[in-house]
Residue, then its C-alpha position, 0 to 999 in steps of 0.5 A: m517923490v518916490k512914494i508918490i510914484i509907487e502909490d500911483i502905480k498901485s492905484n493904477n493897478k487897482k483901477k485896472e482890476t476894478v475895470s476888469k471886474k466890471v467888464a467881467t460882470h457885464i460881458s459873457i464869452p461863450i465856450q466853443t466846441p472844436e467842430k465849430i471852430i473848424d467850420k469857422v476857420l473854413y468859412n473865413k478861408k472861403q471868404r478870402l478865396q472868393r475875394t481873390p480874383q478868379i479865372k473863369i473857364r468856359t465849357i463848350a457843350l455839344h448839342k445832343p442831336i449833333l452828338i447822336i449824329l456823330v456817334l451814328s456816323i462812326i458806327v456806320g463807318m465801322v460797319y462799312w469798313g468791316g463789311n469790306i473786310f468780311q465781304k463774301a458771296d455764297v452760291i447754293i446750286t441745285s444741280k440738274h437730275q434726270p432719271i433713266t429707266y431701262t427694260n432689257e435695253q441691249f448693250l454691246a461690250s467689246k475689246d475693239q476700241s473702234a466699235n464704240a462699245v462698252d469696255f470689259e475684261i474677263m476674269i476666270t478663277s478656279d478652285n477645289k473643294s473637298e467634301n466628306v461623304i458616306l458611300t452606300e453603293s458597293k461593287d466588285a471592280s477591276i479599274k485602271a488608273t487614269g491621268s494626263v502627262t505633258l510630253y516634251n521634245e528637246f531632241s530636234t526642231t522636227p515634230q515627233k509623232l506618237v501613235v495611240g497606245t504608246f507605252l510610257s513608264d514612270n520613274s518607279g517602273k510602272t507602265y502606262k499607255t497613251d489614249s490618243a495619237v499625238t505629235i510633239p512640236g519641235y524645239k525652238k531657241d530664244a535670243n540667247k540660243k536657249i532651247i525651248p522644247g515643244s510640248i503637248v498634253v496627252n491622257i494616259t491609262s495604267f497598263l494594269a488595274g488597281d489602286s497601286y497605280n494611283g498617285t503622282p509620279t513625276d517623270f515619264y519616259i517613252n519605252s520605245f526610245k530606250g537605248t537611244t538619244k531620244y530617251n532623255k530628250i523626249y520625255g513626259k511630266l505629270n500634268s494631272p494625278l493618276v486616280g481611279g485605279a481599283v480592284g475588288l470590293i469598292y464603294t461608289l457614289d450613288d444618286l443621292n450622294r451626287t444630288n447632295i454634292d451638286n447642291i453643295a457645288q451650286t451654293s456654298f462652293k459657288d459663293d466662295l468663288i464669287k467672294q474670291v472674284q469680288a475681292q479681286v475686282p480692280p477699281g473702276y470696274i463693276l461685277y454684276s451678279n448675273a455676269l458670270t458662268f459657273s461650272y464644276k465637275i466631280g471625278d468620274n471614278v469616285l472609288s473607295k475601299t471604305p464607305n467613308a470617302e472624300v470627294i473633290i469638287e473642281g469648280v471654275l468661275s468666269v466673270v465679265l467685268i464692265k468698265e464703269r466710265s465706259l458704261i456711263d458714256n454708252i448710257i449717255k449716248i443712248s439716253l441723252p444723245d444731244i449732250k456733247g462736249d464738256e457737258l459730258k464730263e459733268i454728268k455722273i451716274s453713281d448708282l449703276s449697281k441698281l441695274s440688273f444684268d443679263f446676257t442676251n444669249k442665255a447660254e453664253l459661255i465665257t472664255k478668256d479669248m472672247n472679244s465681245v459679248s451682248f448683254l441687257l440692262s434693266g432698272s432705273v438710274d439717275a443722271v446727275w450734272n456736276p458743274d465745274i465749280e472753279s470755272l463758275k467762280a472765274k466767271l462770277i468774280g467781280i461782276r454785278k449781282d444782277d448779272a449772275l443770273a445770266i451766268f447760271r443760265q449758261d450752264p446746263g447742269i444748273s437747275r436752280a441757283l441762290l446767291k447771297i452776298f455779305p454785307p447785303w448792301h454790296k452790289y458786286i460779287p467779291s473780286n477774291l476767289s477765296k471769298i466765293n463759296i459754291i455749294i452743290k446739292 
């Protein structure tokens, strides 16, 4: 039995081998690459997924015209919103101009406020200029020195009279005589009982000739009062140096010397004084080149012991200073008589220096005490209106663009106005003053 079984097993194994060989002889299995294997796996997976039930998501697609309208609406809204934030109004104004021309138009300057004239001030300056010259004219001379002193009276409240030729002595003992009779006023007292001496100036001449009397002695006493209480109470102080004293051969100015000195005085010396005055002109005043008088003098006794000499020129420059605002008001009153009220404040005339000035009286003498002077002006100036910007802004704020023209027409100082509003679709001027910009040209 056992044997049979073993044989059966063997025979079965042989059968299987035989079948396998037969199958092998009839079936060929292809060799697959890795790429093909992967593709096949993915394909099978996809097939399985497709067989699984899927939830379909439905997308809502906007129509293109609706999308465009939506975008445009957003853009327009942003522009409108931005326009409100950046809203502004620009106003360009051309102010009114009116030329004014004069040919010897007469004006009056006066310090009398009720005279309705031009305001003015007087300025006087003086200076000395030394000039070295060579003298060619000589002569024998015996000349006394001359000068002036100020006499004071501290003795009494009663005036003190001195006759002509009263002898004075200086602190070195030299003697002089007064050139004229004088009366020295009596003294006064101030609130603190302090004595204020009376005083007067008198010219004096040295008693003897010679240059030893030339100089600057300080104190003078009246010889006739010596030994009395008046001697120290009525006295003199030097007012101008003593000059001109000479004895023997001396050199003097000839005509050629005087002509050269005159030229210097009328040119460089005068120009120097004018520059000094111009540097001191206060703000709001104008100095015209012809609104002045100039005078000078050379010492009458220019004497020297040598040909080389120093000549002193004494010059005085007096000027009339015109107040600019007052002159403008008078020009407007004469040339624009119909303008009154607030409009007067808007008008400016900035080129007054272009006008030429002349005194009505060609021989006018300027003094510190003069209260009025008549003068002539010639030339052209331009009257310019300057509208009140802040007042104009207040009138424009928040009004309709079309109503602005009526506002501009109300101001006589506006000849032309251009209004620009941003953004352009706004019909009203901004309600914020800071967003209104006015330019005057």
